[in-house]
NUNU-428571 format. One record per residue (C-alpha): residue number from 1; chain; x, y, z. Coordinates in nm, 2 decimals. Example, Ala and Ser with C-alpha at 12.3 -4.5 7.8 and 13.67 -1.06 7.14 Angstrom:
REM NUNU-428571
<pt><n>1</n><chain>A</chain><c1>1.23</c1><c2>-0.45</c2><c3>0.78</c3></pt>
<pt><n>2</n><chain>A</chain><c1>1.37</c1><c2>-0.11</c2><c3>0.71</c3></pt>
REM end
This chain:
REM NUNU-428571
<pt><n>1</n><chain>A</chain><c1>-1.27</c1><c2>-7.58</c2><c3>9.04</c3></pt>
<pt><n>2</n><chain>A</chain><c1>-1.04</c1><c2>-7.30</c2><c3>9.15</c3></pt>
<pt><n>3</n><chain>A</chain><c1>-0.73</c1><c2>-7.50</c2><c3>9.03</c3></pt>
<pt><n>4</n><chain>A</chain><c1>-0.89</c1><c2>-7.56</c2><c3>8.69</c3></pt>
<pt><n>5</n><chain>A</chain><c1>-0.97</c1><c2>-7.19</c2><c3>8.66</c3></pt>
<pt><n>6</n><chain>A</chain><c1>-0.62</c1><c2>-7.09</c2><c3>8.75</c3></pt>
<pt><n>7</n><chain>A</chain><c1>-0.48</c1><c2>-7.33</c2><c3>8.49</c3></pt>
<pt><n>8</n><chain>A</chain><c1>-0.70</c1><c2>-7.17</c2><c3>8.23</c3></pt>
<pt><n>9</n><chain>A</chain><c1>-0.59</c1><c2>-6.82</c2><c3>8.32</c3></pt>
<pt><n>10</n><chain>A</chain><c1>-0.22</c1><c2>-6.93</c2><c3>8.31</c3></pt>
<pt><n>11</n><chain>A</chain><c1>-0.25</c1><c2>-7.10</c2><c3>7.97</c3></pt>
<pt><n>12</n><chain>A</chain><c1>-0.44</c1><c2>-6.82</c2><c3>7.82</c3></pt>
<pt><n>13</n><chain>A</chain><c1>-0.18</c1><c2>-6.57</c2><c3>7.94</c3></pt>
<pt><n>14</n><chain>A</chain><c1>0.10</c1><c2>-6.78</c2><c3>7.79</c3></pt>
<pt><n>15</n><chain>A</chain><c1>-0.08</c1><c2>-6.81</c2><c3>7.46</c3></pt>
<pt><n>16</n><chain>A</chain><c1>-0.12</c1><c2>-6.43</c2><c3>7.44</c3></pt>
<pt><n>17</n><chain>A</chain><c1>0.25</c1><c2>-6.39</c2><c3>7.50</c3></pt>
<pt><n>18</n><chain>A</chain><c1>0.34</c1><c2>-6.65</c2><c3>7.24</c3></pt>
<pt><n>19</n><chain>A</chain><c1>0.11</c1><c2>-6.56</c2><c3>6.96</c3></pt>
<pt><n>20</n><chain>A</chain><c1>0.01</c1><c2>-6.20</c2><c3>6.99</c3></pt>
<pt><n>21</n><chain>A</chain><c1>0.21</c1><c2>-5.89</c2><c3>6.91</c3></pt>
<pt><n>22</n><chain>A</chain><c1>0.42</c1><c2>-5.75</c2><c3>7.20</c3></pt>
<pt><n>23</n><chain>A</chain><c1>0.39</c1><c2>-5.53</c2><c3>7.40</c3></pt>
<pt><n>24</n><chain>A</chain><c1>0.04</c1><c2>-5.67</c2><c3>7.44</c3></pt>
<pt><n>25</n><chain>A</chain><c1>-0.24</c1><c2>-5.42</c2><c3>7.36</c3></pt>
<pt><n>26</n><chain>A</chain><c1>-0.48</c1><c2>-5.56</c2><c3>7.63</c3></pt>
<pt><n>27</n><chain>A</chain><c1>-0.79</c1><c2>-5.37</c2><c3>7.52</c3></pt>
<pt><n>28</n><chain>A</chain><c1>-0.75</c1><c2>-5.46</c2><c3>7.16</c3></pt>
<pt><n>29</n><chain>A</chain><c1>-0.70</c1><c2>-5.83</c2><c3>7.25</c3></pt>
<pt><n>30</n><chain>A</chain><c1>-1.01</c1><c2>-5.83</c2><c3>7.46</c3></pt>
<pt><n>31</n><chain>A</chain><c1>-1.21</c1><c2>-5.68</c2><c3>7.17</c3></pt>
<pt><n>32</n><chain>A</chain><c1>-1.06</c1><c2>-5.94</c2><c3>6.93</c3></pt>
<pt><n>33</n><chain>A</chain><c1>-1.14</c1><c2>-6.25</c2><c3>7.14</c3></pt>
<pt><n>34</n><chain>A</chain><c1>-1.40</c1><c2>-6.19</c2><c3>7.41</c3></pt>
<pt><n>35</n><chain>A</chain><c1>-1.71</c1><c2>-6.18</c2><c3>7.19</c3></pt>
<pt><n>36</n><chain>A</chain><c1>-1.61</c1><c2>-6.49</c2><c3>6.99</c3></pt>
<pt><n>37</n><chain>A</chain><c1>-1.52</c1><c2>-6.69</c2><c3>7.30</c3></pt>
<pt><n>38</n><chain>A</chain><c1>-1.86</c1><c2>-6.60</c2><c3>7.45</c3></pt>
<pt><n>39</n><chain>A</chain><c1>-2.03</c1><c2>-6.70</c2><c3>7.12</c3></pt>
<pt><n>40</n><chain>A</chain><c1>-1.85</c1><c2>-7.03</c2><c3>7.08</c3></pt>
<pt><n>41</n><chain>A</chain><c1>-1.85</c1><c2>-7.15</c2><c3>7.44</c3></pt>
<pt><n>42</n><chain>A</chain><c1>-2.22</c1><c2>-7.28</c2><c3>7.44</c3></pt>
<pt><n>43</n><chain>A</chain><c1>-2.13</c1><c2>-7.51</c2><c3>7.15</c3></pt>
<pt><n>44</n><chain>A</chain><c1>-1.85</c1><c2>-7.70</c2><c3>7.32</c3></pt>
<pt><n>45</n><chain>A</chain><c1>-2.07</c1><c2>-8.00</c2><c3>7.38</c3></pt>
<pt><n>46</n><chain>A</chain><c1>-2.12</c1><c2>-8.03</c2><c3>7.00</c3></pt>
<pt><n>47</n><chain>A</chain><c1>-1.75</c1><c2>-8.04</c2><c3>6.92</c3></pt>
<pt><n>48</n><chain>A</chain><c1>-1.60</c1><c2>-8.25</c2><c3>7.20</c3></pt>
<pt><n>49</n><chain>A</chain><c1>-1.57</c1><c2>-8.62</c2><c3>7.11</c3></pt>
<pt><n>50</n><chain>A</chain><c1>-1.46</c1><c2>-8.96</c2><c3>7.25</c3></pt>
<pt><n>51</n><chain>A</chain><c1>-1.25</c1><c2>-8.95</c2><c3>7.56</c3></pt>
<pt><n>52</n><chain>A</chain><c1>-1.25</c1><c2>-8.57</c2><c3>7.57</c3></pt>
<pt><n>53</n><chain>A</chain><c1>-1.63</c1><c2>-8.56</c2><c3>7.59</c3></pt>
<pt><n>54</n><chain>A</chain><c1>-1.63</c1><c2>-8.84</c2><c3>7.85</c3></pt>
<pt><n>55</n><chain>A</chain><c1>-1.37</c1><c2>-8.66</c2><c3>8.07</c3></pt>
<pt><n>56</n><chain>A</chain><c1>-1.57</c1><c2>-8.34</c2><c3>8.07</c3></pt>
<pt><n>57</n><chain>A</chain><c1>-1.90</c1><c2>-8.51</c2><c3>8.14</c3></pt>
<pt><n>58</n><chain>A</chain><c1>-1.75</c1><c2>-8.71</c2><c3>8.43</c3></pt>
<pt><n>59</n><chain>A</chain><c1>-1.58</c1><c2>-8.40</c2><c3>8.58</c3></pt>
<pt><n>60</n><chain>A</chain><c1>-1.90</c1><c2>-8.20</c2><c3>8.55</c3></pt>
<pt><n>61</n><chain>A</chain><c1>-2.10</c1><c2>-8.47</c2><c3>8.72</c3></pt>
<pt><n>62</n><chain>A</chain><c1>-1.86</c1><c2>-8.48</c2><c3>9.01</c3></pt>
<pt><n>63</n><chain>A</chain><c1>-1.89</c1><c2>-8.10</c2><c3>9.05</c3></pt>
<pt><n>64</n><chain>A</chain><c1>-2.27</c1><c2>-8.12</c2><c3>9.03</c3></pt>
<pt><n>65</n><chain>A</chain><c1>-2.28</c1><c2>-8.40</c2><c3>9.29</c3></pt>
<pt><n>66</n><chain>A</chain><c1>-2.12</c1><c2>-8.15</c2><c3>9.53</c3></pt>
<pt><n>67</n><chain>A</chain><c1>-2.39</c1><c2>-7.90</c2><c3>9.48</c3></pt>
<pt><n>68</n><chain>A</chain><c1>-2.25</c1><c2>-7.69</c2><c3>9.20</c3></pt>
<pt><n>69</n><chain>A</chain><c1>-2.51</c1><c2>-7.57</c2><c3>8.95</c3></pt>
<pt><n>70</n><chain>A</chain><c1>-2.50</c1><c2>-7.79</c2><c3>8.63</c3></pt>
<pt><n>71</n><chain>A</chain><c1>-2.43</c1><c2>-7.50</c2><c3>8.39</c3></pt>
<pt><n>72</n><chain>A</chain><c1>-2.14</c1><c2>-7.38</c2><c3>8.60</c3></pt>
<pt><n>73</n><chain>A</chain><c1>-2.01</c1><c2>-7.73</c2><c3>8.66</c3></pt>
<pt><n>74</n><chain>A</chain><c1>-2.00</c1><c2>-7.80</c2><c3>8.28</c3></pt>
<pt><n>75</n><chain>A</chain><c1>-1.85</c1><c2>-7.46</c2><c3>8.21</c3></pt>
<pt><n>76</n><chain>A</chain><c1>-1.56</c1><c2>-7.51</c2><c3>8.45</c3></pt>
<pt><n>77</n><chain>A</chain><c1>-1.51</c1><c2>-7.87</c2><c3>8.33</c3></pt>
<pt><n>78</n><chain>A</chain><c1>-1.46</c1><c2>-7.75</c2><c3>7.97</c3></pt>
<pt><n>79</n><chain>A</chain><c1>-1.22</c1><c2>-7.48</c2><c3>8.08</c3></pt>
<pt><n>80</n><chain>A</chain><c1>-0.90</c1><c2>-7.63</c2><c3>7.95</c3></pt>
<pt><n>81</n><chain>A</chain><c1>-1.07</c1><c2>-7.72</c2><c3>7.63</c3></pt>
<pt><n>82</n><chain>A</chain><c1>-1.21</c1><c2>-7.37</c2><c3>7.60</c3></pt>
<pt><n>83</n><chain>A</chain><c1>-0.86</c1><c2>-7.24</c2><c3>7.62</c3></pt>
<pt><n>84</n><chain>A</chain><c1>-0.82</c1><c2>-7.38</c2><c3>7.27</c3></pt>
<pt><n>85</n><chain>A</chain><c1>-1.08</c1><c2>-7.13</c2><c3>7.15</c3></pt>
<pt><n>86</n><chain>A</chain><c1>-0.80</c1><c2>-6.87</c2><c3>7.14</c3></pt>
<pt><n>87</n><chain>A</chain><c1>-0.62</c1><c2>-7.08</c2><c3>6.88</c3></pt>
<pt><n>88</n><chain>A</chain><c1>-0.94</c1><c2>-7.16</c2><c3>6.70</c3></pt>
<pt><n>89</n><chain>A</chain><c1>-1.04</c1><c2>-6.79</c2><c3>6.67</c3></pt>
<pt><n>90</n><chain>A</chain><c1>-0.69</c1><c2>-6.70</c2><c3>6.55</c3></pt>
<pt><n>91</n><chain>A</chain><c1>-0.68</c1><c2>-6.98</c2><c3>6.29</c3></pt>
<pt><n>92</n><chain>A</chain><c1>-1.03</c1><c2>-6.88</c2><c3>6.16</c3></pt>
<pt><n>93</n><chain>A</chain><c1>-0.91</c1><c2>-6.52</c2><c3>6.12</c3></pt>
<pt><n>94</n><chain>A</chain><c1>-0.58</c1><c2>-6.62</c2><c3>5.95</c3></pt>
<pt><n>95</n><chain>A</chain><c1>-0.74</c1><c2>-6.88</c2><c3>5.72</c3></pt>
<pt><n>96</n><chain>A</chain><c1>-1.06</c1><c2>-6.68</c2><c3>5.66</c3></pt>
<pt><n>97</n><chain>A</chain><c1>-1.27</c1><c2>-6.98</c2><c3>5.76</c3></pt>
<pt><n>98</n><chain>A</chain><c1>-1.58</c1><c2>-6.98</c2><c3>5.99</c3></pt>
<pt><n>99</n><chain>A</chain><c1>-1.48</c1><c2>-7.03</c2><c3>6.35</c3></pt>
<pt><n>100</n><chain>A</chain><c1>-1.73</c1><c2>-7.30</c2><c3>6.41</c3></pt>
<pt><n>101</n><chain>A</chain><c1>-1.58</c1><c2>-7.51</c2><c3>6.12</c3></pt>
<pt><n>102</n><chain>A</chain><c1>-1.24</c1><c2>-7.46</c2><c3>6.27</c3></pt>
<pt><n>103</n><chain>A</chain><c1>-1.35</c1><c2>-7.56</c2><c3>6.61</c3></pt>
<pt><n>104</n><chain>A</chain><c1>-1.51</c1><c2>-7.88</c2><c3>6.49</c3></pt>
<pt><n>105</n><chain>A</chain><c1>-1.19</c1><c2>-7.97</c2><c3>6.30</c3></pt>
<pt><n>106</n><chain>A</chain><c1>-0.97</c1><c2>-7.88</c2><c3>6.59</c3></pt>
<pt><n>107</n><chain>A</chain><c1>-1.15</c1><c2>-8.09</c2><c3>6.84</c3></pt>
<pt><n>108</n><chain>A</chain><c1>-1.18</c1><c2>-8.38</c2><c3>6.59</c3></pt>
<pt><n>109</n><chain>A</chain><c1>-0.81</c1><c2>-8.37</c2><c3>6.55</c3></pt>
<pt><n>110</n><chain>A</chain><c1>-0.76</c1><c2>-8.36</c2><c3>6.93</c3></pt>
<pt><n>111</n><chain>A</chain><c1>-0.97</c1><c2>-8.68</c2><c3>6.96</c3></pt>
<pt><n>112</n><chain>A</chain><c1>-0.80</c1><c2>-8.85</c2><c3>6.66</c3></pt>
<pt><n>113</n><chain>A</chain><c1>-0.45</c1><c2>-8.79</c2><c3>6.80</c3></pt>
<pt><n>114</n><chain>A</chain><c1>-0.53</c1><c2>-8.85</c2><c3>7.16</c3></pt>
<pt><n>115</n><chain>A</chain><c1>-0.35</c1><c2>-8.53</c2><c3>7.26</c3></pt>
<pt><n>116</n><chain>A</chain><c1>-0.56</c1><c2>-8.48</c2><c3>7.57</c3></pt>
<pt><n>117</n><chain>A</chain><c1>-0.41</c1><c2>-8.80</c2><c3>7.73</c3></pt>
<pt><n>118</n><chain>A</chain><c1>-0.06</c1><c2>-8.66</c2><c3>7.66</c3></pt>
<pt><n>119</n><chain>A</chain><c1>-0.15</c1><c2>-8.32</c2><c3>7.80</c3></pt>
<pt><n>120</n><chain>A</chain><c1>-0.29</c1><c2>-8.49</c2><c3>8.12</c3></pt>
<pt><n>121</n><chain>A</chain><c1>0.03</c1><c2>-8.69</c2><c3>8.15</c3></pt>
<pt><n>122</n><chain>A</chain><c1>0.24</c1><c2>-8.37</c2><c3>8.12</c3></pt>
<pt><n>123</n><chain>A</chain><c1>0.04</c1><c2>-8.21</c2><c3>8.40</c3></pt>
<pt><n>124</n><chain>A</chain><c1>0.12</c1><c2>-8.52</c2><c3>8.62</c3></pt>
<pt><n>125</n><chain>A</chain><c1>0.50</c1><c2>-8.49</c2><c3>8.57</c3></pt>
<pt><n>126</n><chain>A</chain><c1>0.70</c1><c2>-8.41</c2><c3>8.88</c3></pt>
<pt><n>127</n><chain>A</chain><c1>0.78</c1><c2>-8.05</c2><c3>8.97</c3></pt>
<pt><n>128</n><chain>A</chain><c1>1.11</c1><c2>-8.11</c2><c3>9.16</c3></pt>
<pt><n>129</n><chain>A</chain><c1>1.26</c1><c2>-7.77</c2><c3>9.06</c3></pt>
<pt><n>130</n><chain>A</chain><c1>1.23</c1><c2>-7.48</c2><c3>8.82</c3></pt>
<pt><n>131</n><chain>A</chain><c1>1.39</c1><c2>-7.68</c2><c3>8.54</c3></pt>
<pt><n>132</n><chain>A</chain><c1>1.13</c1><c2>-7.96</c2><c3>8.56</c3></pt>
<pt><n>133</n><chain>A</chain><c1>0.86</c1><c2>-7.70</c2><c3>8.57</c3></pt>
<pt><n>134</n><chain>A</chain><c1>1.00</c1><c2>-7.53</c2><c3>8.26</c3></pt>
<pt><n>135</n><chain>A</chain><c1>1.03</c1><c2>-7.86</c2><c3>8.08</c3></pt>
<pt><n>136</n><chain>A</chain><c1>0.66</c1><c2>-7.94</c2><c3>8.15</c3></pt>
<pt><n>137</n><chain>A</chain><c1>0.56</c1><c2>-7.60</c2><c3>8.01</c3></pt>
<pt><n>138</n><chain>A</chain><c1>0.78</c1><c2>-7.65</c2><c3>7.70</c3></pt>
<pt><n>139</n><chain>A</chain><c1>0.63</c1><c2>-7.99</c2><c3>7.62</c3></pt>
<pt><n>140</n><chain>A</chain><c1>0.27</c1><c2>-7.86</c2><c3>7.67</c3></pt>
<pt><n>141</n><chain>A</chain><c1>0.34</c1><c2>-7.56</c2><c3>7.44</c3></pt>
<pt><n>142</n><chain>A</chain><c1>0.49</c1><c2>-7.80</c2><c3>7.18</c3></pt>
<pt><n>143</n><chain>A</chain><c1>0.17</c1><c2>-8.02</c2><c3>7.18</c3></pt>
<pt><n>144</n><chain>A</chain><c1>-0.07</c1><c2>-7.73</c2><c3>7.16</c3></pt>
<pt><n>145</n><chain>A</chain><c1>0.15</c1><c2>-7.56</c2><c3>6.89</c3></pt>
<pt><n>146</n><chain>A</chain><c1>0.16</c1><c2>-7.88</c2><c3>6.68</c3></pt>
<pt><n>147</n><chain>A</chain><c1>-0.22</c1><c2>-7.92</c2><c3>6.71</c3></pt>
<pt><n>148</n><chain>A</chain><c1>-0.26</c1><c2>-7.56</c2><c3>6.59</c3></pt>
<pt><n>149</n><chain>A</chain><c1>-0.03</c1><c2>-7.63</c2><c3>6.29</c3></pt>
<pt><n>150</n><chain>A</chain><c1>-0.21</c1><c2>-7.96</c2><c3>6.21</c3></pt>
<pt><n>151</n><chain>A</chain><c1>-0.54</c1><c2>-7.78</c2><c3>6.21</c3></pt>
<pt><n>152</n><chain>A</chain><c1>-0.41</c1><c2>-7.54</c2><c3>5.94</c3></pt>
<pt><n>153</n><chain>A</chain><c1>-0.29</c1><c2>-7.84</c2><c3>5.74</c3></pt>
<pt><n>154</n><chain>A</chain><c1>-0.62</c1><c2>-8.03</c2><c3>5.76</c3></pt>
<pt><n>155</n><chain>A</chain><c1>-0.83</c1><c2>-7.72</c2><c3>5.67</c3></pt>
<pt><n>156</n><chain>A</chain><c1>-0.60</c1><c2>-7.65</c2><c3>5.37</c3></pt>
<pt><n>157</n><chain>A</chain><c1>-0.68</c1><c2>-7.99</c2><c3>5.21</c3></pt>
<pt><n>158</n><chain>A</chain><c1>-1.05</c1><c2>-8.02</c2><c3>5.31</c3></pt>
<pt><n>159</n><chain>A</chain><c1>-1.33</c1><c2>-7.92</c2><c3>5.08</c3></pt>
<pt><n>160</n><chain>A</chain><c1>-1.64</c1><c2>-7.71</c2><c3>5.17</c3></pt>
<pt><n>161</n><chain>A</chain><c1>-1.92</c1><c2>-7.93</c2><c3>5.30</c3></pt>
<pt><n>162</n><chain>A</chain><c1>-1.69</c1><c2>-8.22</c2><c3>5.42</c3></pt>
<pt><n>163</n><chain>A</chain><c1>-1.72</c1><c2>-8.33</c2><c3>5.77</c3></pt>
<pt><n>164</n><chain>A</chain><c1>-1.42</c1><c2>-8.28</c2><c3>6.00</c3></pt>
<pt><n>165</n><chain>A</chain><c1>-1.36</c1><c2>-8.66</c2><c3>5.99</c3></pt>
<pt><n>166</n><chain>A</chain><c1>-1.35</c1><c2>-8.65</c2><c3>5.61</c3></pt>
<pt><n>167</n><chain>A</chain><c1>-1.10</c1><c2>-8.37</c2><c3>5.61</c3></pt>
<pt><n>168</n><chain>A</chain><c1>-0.88</c1><c2>-8.55</c2><c3>5.86</c3></pt>
<pt><n>169</n><chain>A</chain><c1>-0.90</c1><c2>-8.87</c2><c3>5.65</c3></pt>
<pt><n>170</n><chain>A</chain><c1>-0.80</c1><c2>-8.68</c2><c3>5.34</c3></pt>
<pt><n>171</n><chain>A</chain><c1>-0.51</c1><c2>-8.51</c2><c3>5.52</c3></pt>
<pt><n>172</n><chain>A</chain><c1>-0.39</c1><c2>-8.85</c2><c3>5.65</c3></pt>
<pt><n>173</n><chain>A</chain><c1>-0.40</c1><c2>-8.99</c2><c3>5.30</c3></pt>
<pt><n>174</n><chain>A</chain><c1>-0.20</c1><c2>-8.70</c2><c3>5.15</c3></pt>
<pt><n>175</n><chain>A</chain><c1>0.05</c1><c2>-8.71</c2><c3>5.43</c3></pt>
<pt><n>176</n><chain>A</chain><c1>0.05</c1><c2>-9.09</c2><c3>5.47</c3></pt>
<pt><n>177</n><chain>A</chain><c1>0.42</c1><c2>-9.16</c2><c3>5.52</c3></pt>
<pt><n>178</n><chain>A</chain><c1>0.48</c1><c2>-8.88</c2><c3>5.76</c3></pt>
<pt><n>179</n><chain>A</chain><c1>0.17</c1><c2>-8.96</c2><c3>5.96</c3></pt>
<pt><n>180</n><chain>A</chain><c1>0.24</c1><c2>-9.33</c2><c3>5.97</c3></pt>
<pt><n>181</n><chain>A</chain><c1>0.60</c1><c2>-9.28</c2><c3>6.10</c3></pt>
<pt><n>182</n><chain>A</chain><c1>0.48</c1><c2>-9.05</c2><c3>6.38</c3></pt>
<pt><n>183</n><chain>A</chain><c1>0.19</c1><c2>-9.28</c2><c3>6.47</c3></pt>
<pt><n>184</n><chain>A</chain><c1>0.42</c1><c2>-9.58</c2><c3>6.51</c3></pt>
<pt><n>185</n><chain>A</chain><c1>0.63</c1><c2>-9.40</c2><c3>6.76</c3></pt>
<pt><n>186</n><chain>A</chain><c1>0.32</c1><c2>-9.26</c2><c3>6.94</c3></pt>
<pt><n>187</n><chain>A</chain><c1>0.17</c1><c2>-9.61</c2><c3>6.96</c3></pt>
<pt><n>188</n><chain>A</chain><c1>0.49</c1><c2>-9.75</c2><c3>7.10</c3></pt>
<pt><n>189</n><chain>A</chain><c1>0.50</c1><c2>-9.48</c2><c3>7.37</c3></pt>
<pt><n>190</n><chain>A</chain><c1>0.13</c1><c2>-9.56</c2><c3>7.46</c3></pt>
<pt><n>191</n><chain>A</chain><c1>0.20</c1><c2>-9.93</c2><c3>7.46</c3></pt>
<pt><n>192</n><chain>A</chain><c1>0.50</c1><c2>-9.89</c2><c3>7.69</c3></pt>
<pt><n>193</n><chain>A</chain><c1>0.29</c1><c2>-9.72</c2><c3>7.95</c3></pt>
<pt><n>194</n><chain>A</chain><c1>0.59</c1><c2>-9.50</c2><c3>8.03</c3></pt>
<pt><n>195</n><chain>A</chain><c1>0.49</c1><c2>-9.13</c2><c3>8.05</c3></pt>
<pt><n>196</n><chain>A</chain><c1>0.80</c1><c2>-8.95</c2><c3>8.18</c3></pt>
<pt><n>197</n><chain>A</chain><c1>0.98</c1><c2>-8.64</c2><c3>8.07</c3></pt>
<pt><n>198</n><chain>A</chain><c1>1.17</c1><c2>-8.83</c2><c3>7.80</c3></pt>
<pt><n>199</n><chain>A</chain><c1>0.88</c1><c2>-9.01</c2><c3>7.64</c3></pt>
<pt><n>200</n><chain>A</chain><c1>0.65</c1><c2>-8.71</c2><c3>7.64</c3></pt>
<pt><n>201</n><chain>A</chain><c1>0.92</c1><c2>-8.50</c2><c3>7.48</c3></pt>
<pt><n>202</n><chain>A</chain><c1>0.94</c1><c2>-8.76</c2><c3>7.20</c3></pt>
<pt><n>203</n><chain>A</chain><c1>0.56</c1><c2>-8.77</c2><c3>7.17</c3></pt>
<pt><n>204</n><chain>A</chain><c1>0.54</c1><c2>-8.39</c2><c3>7.13</c3></pt>
<pt><n>205</n><chain>A</chain><c1>0.82</c1><c2>-8.40</c2><c3>6.87</c3></pt>
<pt><n>206</n><chain>A</chain><c1>0.64</c1><c2>-8.68</c2><c3>6.67</c3></pt>
<pt><n>207</n><chain>A</chain><c1>0.31</c1><c2>-8.48</c2><c3>6.66</c3></pt>
<pt><n>208</n><chain>A</chain><c1>0.51</c1><c2>-8.18</c2><c3>6.54</c3></pt>
<pt><n>209</n><chain>A</chain><c1>0.67</c1><c2>-8.40</c2><c3>6.26</c3></pt>
<pt><n>210</n><chain>A</chain><c1>0.32</c1><c2>-8.46</c2><c3>6.11</c3></pt>
<pt><n>211</n><chain>A</chain><c1>0.28</c1><c2>-8.09</c2><c3>6.03</c3></pt>
<pt><n>212</n><chain>A</chain><c1>0.36</c1><c2>-7.90</c2><c3>5.71</c3></pt>
<pt><n>213</n><chain>A</chain><c1>0.28</c1><c2>-7.55</c2><c3>5.82</c3></pt>
<pt><n>214</n><chain>A</chain><c1>0.41</c1><c2>-7.33</c2><c3>6.10</c3></pt>
<pt><n>215</n><chain>A</chain><c1>0.17</c1><c2>-7.23</c2><c3>6.38</c3></pt>
<pt><n>216</n><chain>A</chain><c1>0.08</c1><c2>-6.92</c2><c3>6.17</c3></pt>
<pt><n>217</n><chain>A</chain><c1>-0.04</c1><c2>-7.11</c2><c3>5.87</c3></pt>
<pt><n>218</n><chain>A</chain><c1>0.28</c1><c2>-7.08</c2><c3>5.67</c3></pt>
<pt><n>219</n><chain>A</chain><c1>0.41</c1><c2>-7.39</c2><c3>5.49</c3></pt>
<pt><n>220</n><chain>A</chain><c1>0.74</c1><c2>-7.51</c2><c3>5.62</c3></pt>
REM end
């Protein structure tokens, strides 16, 4: 649990350095994000899907079996998913869309693309030296950055009242050739069972190639 919490703090710190104006106005950033993170956190169970939901439930059950209160066990188990609330809140603000709608779309995309499996594989890469550690961080940032950009893309084509799955299906239809090319490579990587620095770098690049916008909602 301590390790998961440390990972959450580390990733949140890196996000603030990557996406917020520098030098960081700590008080202003707390005011911008804290209340929304608190409001969205209880709804995580509504938004997680598929393997992501199963992973959280399994981890929470393991913590609870060791005597951890169920609420705390679930809260810690969703930590690395709650990290994405920073992106979600920022996207909602930039795109002027309700944060709950953005959250549902974001986590539906995460499930659709299987990005959590890639992020887990990145965490398991060896840390032989500083350069390997920096490479791991770069790949992870690329995956999260691509997911952020894709969320902007999906929200841009979706219609009010559509489910997240409908929005994603419409986005895939409109971006069919680009998505198909990337998916073929991602499927080949998964089929190979090889998840090393080279294959995960390629996977991150393929996810990025599906996008049309920058991570700030600007068309590229």
